[in-house]
C-alpha positions in Angstrom: 16.6 -28.3 10.7 13.6 -30.8 10.4 10.8 -30.1 8.0 7.4 -28.9 9.3 5.8 -32.4 9.4 8.6 -34.1 11.2 9.2 -31.2 13.6 5.5 -31.1 14.6 5.4 -34.8 15.3 8.7 -34.6 17.3 7.2 -31.6 19.3 4.0 -33.5 20.0 5.9 -36.6 21.1 8.0 -34.6 23.5 5.0 -32.7 24.9 3.3 -36.1 25.5 6.5 -37.3 27.4 6.4 -34.2 29.6 2.7 -34.6 30.2 2.7 -38.3 31.1 6.3 -39.1 32.1 6.2 -42.1 29.7 9.3 -42.7 27.5 9.2 -43.4 23.8 11.5 -46.4 23.0 12.9 -47.2 19.6 10.4 -45.4 17.4 11.1 -45.5 13.7 11.0 -42.0 12.3 11.4 -40.7 8.7 13.2 -37.4 8.4 12.7 -35.2 5.4 15.3 -32.5 4.9 14.9 -29.1 3.1 16.9 -30.4 0.1 14.4 -33.3 -0.3 16.7 -36.0 1.1 15.1 -38.5 3.3 16.6 -40.6 6.1 15.4 -42.9 8.8 16.3 -43.1 12.5 15.4 -45.2 15.5 14.6 -42.8 18.3 14.4 -43.2 22.1 13.2 -40.2 24.2 13.0 -40.0 28.0 11.7 -37.4 30.5 14.5 -35.2 31.9 14.1 -34.9 35.7 15.6 -32.4 38.2 16.9 -33.4 41.6 13.4 -33.4 43.0 12.1 -35.7 40.3 10.2 -33.0 38.5 10.0 -33.3 34.7 11.8 -30.3 33.3 12.2 -31.4 29.7 13.2 -34.4 27.5 16.3 -36.1 26.3 16.9 -38.7 23.7 19.1 -40.3 21.1 18.5 -41.2 17.5 20.4 -44.0 15.6 20.6 -43.8 11.8 18.9 -46.9 10.2 18.7 -45.5 6.7 20.8 -48.3 5.2 18.7 -51.0 7.0 15.4 -49.3 5.8 16.8 -49.1 2.3 17.4 -52.9 2.3 14.0 -53.5 3.8 12.3 -51.4 1.1 14.2 -53.2 -1.6 13.1 -56.6 -0.1 9.5 -55.4 0.1 9.6 -54.3 -3.6 11.0 -57.8 -4.4 8.3 -59.4 -2.4 5.6 -57.4 -4.2 7.1 -58.5 -7.6 7.1 -62.1 -6.5 3.6 -61.9 -5.2 2.5 -60.4 -8.6 4.3 -63.3 -10.3 2.5 -65.8 -8.0 -0.8 -64.1 -8.9 0.0 -64.4 -12.6 1.0 -68.0 -12.3 -2.1 -68.8 -10.3 -4.3 -67.3 -12.9 -2.5 -69.2 -15.6 -3.0 -72.4 -13.6 -6.8 -71.7 -13.4 -6.9 -71.1 -17.1 -5.0 -74.3 -17.7 -7.5 -76.2 -15.6 -10.4 -74.7 -17.5 -8.8 -75.8 -20.8 -8.4 -79.3 -19.4 -12.1 -79.5 -18.4 -13.3 -78.0 -21.7 -11.0 -79.9 -24.1 -10.3 -83.6 -23.3 -8.5 -83.9 -26.6 -5.9 -81.4 -25.4 -5.4 -83.1 -22.1 -1.8 -84.1 -22.6 -0.7 -80.6 -23.7 -2.6 -79.0 -20.8 -1.1 -81.3 -18.3 2.4 -80.4 -19.5 1.6 -76.7 -19.2 0.1 -77.3 -15.7 3.2 -79.0 -14.6 5.5 -76.2 -15.7 3.3 -73.5 -14.2 3.2 -75.5 -10.9 7.0 -75.6 -10.8 7.2 -71.9 -11.4 4.6 -71.3 -8.6 6.5 -73.5 -6.2 9.8 -71.6 -7.0 8.1 -68.3 -6.5 6.6 -69.4 -3.1 10.0 -70.7 -2.1 11.6 -67.3 -3.0 9.0 -65.6 -0.8 9.8 -67.8 2.1 13.5 -67.1 1.7 13.1 -63.3 1.9 13.3 -63.1 5.7 16.8 -62.0 6.5 16.4 -60.8 10.0 16.6 -62.6 13.4 13.3 -62.1 15.2 14.7 -62.1 18.7 17.7 -59.7 18.3 16.8 -57.6 15.2 20.2 -58.4 13.7 20.6 -60.2 10.4 20.1 -64.0 10.5 22.4 -66.5 9.0 20.7 -66.3 5.6 20.9 -62.5 5.6 24.5 -62.4 6.7 25.6 -64.9 4.0 23.8 -62.9 1.4 25.1 -59.5 2.3 28.6 -60.3 3.7 29.6 -62.5 0.7 29.1 -59.6 -1.6 31.1 -57.3 0.7 34.0 -59.8 0.9 34.2 -60.0 -2.8 34.0 -56.2 -3.1 36.7 -55.7 -0.5 39.1 -58.1 -2.2 38.6 -56.2 -5.5 39.2 -52.8 -4.0 42.0 -53.8 -1.7 39.9 -52.6 1.3 41.0 -54.2 4.6 38.4 -56.1 6.6 37.9 -58.8 9.2 35.4 -61.5 10.1 34.6 -61.9 13.8 32.9 -64.9 15.3 31.4 -64.3 18.7 30.0 -66.9 21.1 28.0 -65.9 24.2 29.6 -67.9 27.1 27.4 -70.0 29.3 24.1 -69.7 27.5 23.2 -73.3 28.3 23.9 -72.7 32.0 21.7 -69.6 32.0 18.9 -71.4 30.3 19.1 -74.4 32.7 19.4 -72.4 35.9 17.5 -69.2 35.2 15.1 -70.2 32.4 14.9 -69.6 28.6 13.4 -66.1 29.1 16.5 -65.0 30.9 18.6 -66.8 28.2 16.7 -64.8 25.5 17.5 -61.6 27.5 21.2 -62.5 27.4 21.0 -62.9 23.6 19.3 -59.5 23.3 21.9 -57.9 25.6 24.7 -59.5 23.5 23.2 -58.0 20.3 23.0 -54.6 22.0 26.6 -54.7 23.2 27.8 -55.7 19.7 25.6 -53.1 17.9 27.0 -50.4 20.2 30.5 -51.6 19.7 30.5 -51.6 15.9 29.6 -49.1 13.2 26.7 -48.7 10.8 29.0 -49.8 8.0 29.7 -53.2 9.6 27.3 -56.1 9.1 26.1 -57.9 12.3 24.2 -61.2 12.5 23.0 -63.8 14.9 23.9 -67.1 13.1 21.8 -69.1 15.5 21.8 -70.2 19.1 24.6 -68.4 21.0 26.7 -67.6 17.9 27.1 -64.2 16.3 29.2 -63.0 13.3 30.4 -59.6 12.1 31.8 -58.3 8.8 34.1 -55.5 10.0 34.5 -53.1 7.1 37.5 -50.9 6.3 39.4 -52.1 9.4 43.2 -52.8 9.4 44.6 -55.3 11.9 46.0 -52.5 14.2 42.4 -51.3 14.7 41.1 -54.5 16.1 42.3 -53.8 19.7 40.2 -50.6 19.7 37.2 -52.6 18.7 37.8 -55.2 21.4 38.2 -52.3 23.9 34.7 -51.0 22.9 33.2 -54.4 23.3 34.7 -54.8 26.8 33.6 -51.3 27.8 30.0 -51.9 26.6 29.9 -55.4 28.2 31.1 -54.0 31.5 28.4 -51.4 31.4 25.8 -54.0 30.9 27.2 -56.2 33.6 27.1 -53.3 36.1 23.3 -53.0 35.8 21.7 -53.6 39.3 19.2 -56.1 38.0 21.9 -58.3 36.3 21.5 -61.9 37.4 24.4 -63.3 35.3 27.6 -61.9 33.8 27.9 -61.4 30.1 31.1 -62.7 28.6 32.2 -63.6 25.0 34.6 -66.0 23.3 35.8 -64.3 20.1 37.7 -65.4 17.0 38.8 -62.9 14.5 40.3 -63.5 11.1 41.8 -60.7 9.0 40.9 -60.6 5.3 44.6 -60.1 4.4 45.5 -63.3 6.3 43.3 -65.4 4.0 43.6 -63.6 0.7 40.8 -64.3 -1.9 38.9 -66.7 0.5 35.2 -66.9 0.3 32.9 -66.0 3.2 32.3 -69.7 4.3 36.1 -70.2 4.5 36.6 -67.1 6.5 33.7 -68.0 8.9 35.1 -71.4 9.4 38.5 -70.0 10.3 37.0 -67.5 12.7 34.8 -70.2 14.2 37.9 -72.4 14.8 39.6 -69.4 16.5 36.6 -68.8 18.7 36.7 -72.4 19.9 40.4 -72.0 20.6 39.6 -68.9 22.7 36.8 -70.8 24.5 39.2 -73.6 25.5 41.3 -70.9 27.2 38.4 -69.9 29.5 35.7 -67.3 29.5 36.0 -63.9 27.9 39.0 -64.7 25.6 40.0 -63.6 22.1 42.0 -65.3 19.4 43.2 -63.4 16.3 44.4 -64.7 12.9 46.7 -62.0 11.5 48.4 -61.6 8.1 51.7 -62.2 9.8 50.4 -65.5 11.2 
């Protein structure tokens, strides 16, 4: 059961939905449990209607985002430490400048110190700029985030003997959508692709938009005989999206998948390149195709 604070907020939210009929979409909520454990969820709640359209209650779904929040909090702590370092280095630069103005005889020493501190400041600022790991449009990891997280998971999987795969997914026809329906519709197609992929994979998998119409997934703890099941979920979720009455274009993907056991002890870049090549092979075969690289060849 929820603690008092979270339970009261959830009750107030649901009463507001019943009163106004307005849904709550993807609200981040922190759950505190009786044993002191905390978790985070992304919650969507909607009014529940009877056959006459009267609101008789609420319904909703919450998706666990505890791991994502943990990574975000760790990144925020890192950002704070770097900002503190920038502040320290800035203060040191100011002191160095004061020394330079006060003591012309020490000019050479002060200039050397100023140069070192400036380099450290530039490195710290660069580190701050590189902290963004998330794609703004889809909410998935971006290329930088994927390379940082998935490389570690690949090495860990090889050490433990855990089966895994790397999938490379390309949204078919994005250029045609942009050219004929506009970039706003093209962005909607990218967001829909992210939703289909997120619904088809697990929390333990790592999903990213690499850029443009290309997506990548680290599929954890997955043997080769489990891949057809994953592809089935993708097809099911994609068909559901395409069945929407306001759909102006069909979603379809070209997919290349390489098994970790088929490329033993390869690094992430090599695995991505192989999966990318398989994806292009699938694309040459037409829309909505898949090519697999298995251990058996």
